[in-house]
N, C-alpha and C positions, 0 to 999 in steps of 0.2 A: 504494500500500500504506500502510495506517495502522498505527500502533502498536496492539497488541491491547488494551492497558489504557488507560483514560482517566485523566488526571491530575486528582485531586481536591485541588487545592492552592490554594483560592481566596484565603484570607487569609494563610497562612503560606508561606514560601519553601521550595522543595525543598532538602533537605540531602543530604549524602553517602549516608546509609543508604537514603534513598528512591530516589536515583539508582541505587545499586547493585542494589537490589531490582528496579527496572525494567529495568536493563541485563541482569541475569541472566535475567529472565523473557523478554525479547525475544530474547536471544541466549544460550540455555542452553549452546551449544557454547563460549562464552567463559568459563564459570564458573571453571574451573581456572586459567586465565590471570589472571582478575580476582583470585581468591583469592591468587595468588602475589604480588600487589602489596603484601602485608603491611600493609594499612591506609593506604597512601600514595595519596591521591586522584589525584595527577598520573599515577602509574603505572597506576592503574585506568582513568582516562580514556584513557591511551595505548593500552590494549588495544583500546578502541573505535576509536581512530584507525588502528591497524595493520589492523584488520578492514576499515575503510572504504577504506584505501589499497589493500588487496588487491582489494577490489571494483572500484576504479578500474582497476587493472592488468588485472583479468579482464573488464572491461567489463560488470560485473554491475550494471545500473542499479537493479534492484529492491532488492538488498542495500545498495547505496550510499544509495538514498533512505531506507531504514529507518534507517540510521546517522545520516543528516542530520536526520531527524525527531526522533530521540532527542536528538541534540546540541542542536538548536534549542530543543526543549522544556526541556532542562536549563538552557540559557543564559537563556531567557526567564523560567522559573519558579524558577531557582535562587537560593540565597543568594550572597553575595559570593564566598565560597570556591569554590563550585561554578562560578560564572560565570568566575572566573579560571582554573580548571582546564580548562574547555571552551575558553576562548580560547587559552591557552598550550599545552596538551597535545593538543588536537584540531585546532582551526582553524589555528593557526600552523604546525603540523607537516605538514599535508597538502601533497602535491606534485602539481602539475598540469603539470609539464614533460613534454612529449611525448617518447616514445622511438620508435625505428624500428618497434616493434611496436604502439604504442599512442598514439592521439590522445586527449588528455584534455579537449578542449574541451567535450564533452558533460557531463562531471562538473562543470565550472565552471558551466555553464548550469543545472544542477540545484541548485546551492547556493542556499539561501534568502538574501535580501538581508541579513538580520541577520548571518549568518555571513560573507558576502562582505565586508561592511563591516569586520568584525574582521580578516579576512585582508589586505585592502588597507591597513588602518591599520598593520599590522606589516610587510608585504612591499612596499608601494608599489603593486604591480600583479601580477597573475598572469603567469607566463611561459608563455603558451598560444599555440599555433598551431593554427588551425582545420584 
């Protein structure tokens, strides 16, 4: 699954308002939660993280992939502030620890290398059991 909008950000870096527009377009069901972030980017990115985490717990690969695509695009194309928010409030907060009802190895395997590198830099390594 690909994001429905193409990012036309060739020379300039994506900033908060562009990210939020894309987030709300791709995930309209998150609009109220994003708006409740009161203009605080880390809270707004945290809404995407919670949605991605729910996708992991629900084993919803399609939804998780779409979250990853948006997060990776925002990190790759974002300005320094957006990159920091994706790193701290999305990547570092994801949990891949398996539970009795859920094996999370599939989710780790889906992570783009860019995001895996950020995760490992913070956590050392994922606590995953296949």
